C-alpha positions, 0 to 999 in steps of 0.5 A: 558928665561931671563927677558930681552929676555922675554921683547924683545919677548913681544915687538916683539909680540906687534909689530906683532899685527900691521902686522910688524915683528921685524926687527929694533934692540930694544936698546933704554931705557927711557933716550935714548928715551927722548934724541931723542926728546930733541935733535931734539928740541935742545934749544942750537942749535935753541935758539942760532940760532934764538934769534936775530929774536924774539928780533929784532921784539918783543924786550924784551917782546918777551919772553912771546911768549915762554910760549904761544907757549909751552902751545899750543905745550903741548896740541899737545904733550898730544895728541901724548902721547895717540897715542904713547901708542896706536900705538908704530910704526916707522914713527909715524906721518904717522902711527897715521894719517892713522889709525885715518883717512884713507890711503890717509890722512895718506900718505900726513901726512907722505909725508909732514913730510918727506919733512919737516924733510929732509929740517930741517936736512939742517937747523940744519947742516948749524947752525955750521957756526953761532958758529964754526968760532967764536969758532976758525977762522980755521973753516972758510975754505973758505975765511975770512968773516964768515957771512952767508950773504956773499959768503965766509960765505955761501960757508963755511956754506955749506962745514961744513954742508956737512961734518956734514951730511956725518958723521951723515949718517955714524953713522945712517948706522952703527946702532941705538946703536952708534947713541943712545950713541952719542945722549945721550952723546950730550944731557947730555952735552947740559943739563949741558951746559944749566943749567951752562949757565943760572946760569952764565948769571943770575949772570951777569944780567944787569937789573931785570926781569921786563925788559920783561914787556916792548917792549924795542928793538922792531920794531917801530909801532903796537906791536901786529903784531910785537909780533905775528911775534916774536912768530915764533921764539918759533914756529920754536924751539918747534917741533920734540918732537915726535921723541921718537915716531919715534923710537918706534920700537927700544925702550924697552917697547915703550907703556910706554916709548915713551909717557913719553919721549915725555912729558919730552923732550918738558917740559925740552925744554920749561923750559930750553928755557924760562930760557935761553931767560930770562937770555940772555935778563937780561945779555945783555949789552944793549937792545937798541944799536942794537947789541942784535938784530944783534948778538943774544945769541952769542953776549951776551956770548962773551960780558958778560962772556968773550971770554974764557968762551963764547967760552967754551959754544960755543963748547957745542953749537957745540955739540948740533948742531951735535946731533940735526942734527943726531936726525933729520936725524934719525927721517927722516930715520925712516919715509922713512923706515916706508912708504917704508915698507908699499909700499907707496913711490917710490922706496919702494922695496929697501928703505923698507929693513933693514940691517940684520947686523946693524938692521938699514934701511941703504939706507933711511939714505943715501938718506936722507943725500944726499937730505939734502946735496943737499938742502944746495947748495941753500945757496951758490947762494941765502942765503935768499932763503935757509932761506925761505926754512928752515922757510917753513919746519916748516909750513909743520911740523905743517901741518903734526901735524894737519893731526894727531890731526884733525882726532883724534878730529873727532874720539872723537866727533863721540864717537869712541875714547875709553880709553885703561886701563894701557896706557897713557890716558887723560881721560875726559880731552881728548876732551878739550885738543884735541880741543885746540891742533887743534885750536892752530895748525891751528892758528900757521900754518896760522901765520907761512905761512902768506906771510910777506915780513919782514919775508921771504924777508927782503931785498926786491926785490924778490916777490917769497920769500914773497910768498915762503911758499905758493909756496913751500907747493903747489909745494910739494903737487903737487909732492905728488899727482903725487907720490900718484897717482903712488902708487894708480896705483900700488895698482889697478894693483895688483903689490903691496899689501895694507899696513897692518891693525891693528889686534885684540884689536887695531882695536876696541880700536882705 
């Protein structure tokens, strides 16, 4: 037996210890695993999309919200690294939560994460409207006004988004090999683009680094409130680094590869994003005339680097948006497949199947694509509602993360968490890191969900938008309760079996 075949056999045997046969194709190496996490975060996509938001509230000093959020998410990532080494299974948030707590908590963690991922696919796809019409007017297929706030812009955004989601659905249905190749190429282009852009912006700096020590450009009034609101920008961006764990069953030697990929994805995003924010603030022609708060980084690019160079980087941003959408849809597909394989989602009989030809859960990819495209249609009638919807999905992501880190902390406090030799471990640092991860996640979730009119209903006149985070999360839980009650009835009637439990050493080691 060759070394490659022997390694595949070991990975398959390892997965069988959790009660699952090897159905998905293991094609991902260390760089491809890193690319999956990095492309979900996609700093070129999200920083370009949201820079204006952070600056419009916090001014130049909003830069400091980035390292604060990065530090908090790094604590979460350290916890996830331990879990990725211990439970290398697709649908990681759901799988980790149910093994750390119980099937009910795990189900709601997976349900919450799945809804958030589906909405995030829509949010990523609609970002094409921010760059493509600027890149070339021919991309404005409907009307002439590219602004998302207008009917033309909103409709065109939906059209571009649906085209992109159709393509990413086809790629996901074909197989993980094609997805991985495209993702790796896209992430490489994004990394090169970030480095080149940071260097160019620094060479065109209009002011020194001391600019970020001042509140220049912030909204008038008390700065603490403006600062914590501006931190939402970083909180929106630095999520999804756990995607390397979502693809564990398609990763070679996932117990070693996935934890490293999670840390590398978040660290590269954190460092690259910080430099990008700083370079944008220093290179902006003005911090006080309102253009930076209105136009964000695209304005800095075209005004500081000129149309030709600026459009070259906007083309790179377009690539980043495409691979970001692809990565998020892939993660959502694996979550839907993992839960359906455990027979806990409605329609699990067909959603839990893997194509014997492509080694891919095809139907979950199609369902995620259709749902994401349908969500885009909201933007045509009410752009502010779509903005609120995409903001709330981040609240749900943080909620799903808490349904992992809290049970993990409970296990530690009860003395039920043991170190597994040879795997990633925090050792004596595990407890303080876990405490910080939980505290940070809880505070950030409150900050994200707080019903601020300035965030959720800036135009005014729509009370439901101000409280949309509470309404949407509550509605999702109500629907989830109905779906979970159906699952419990199936269990009681004996029409489905309970999800497999860990076998052997993993039970004792958990």
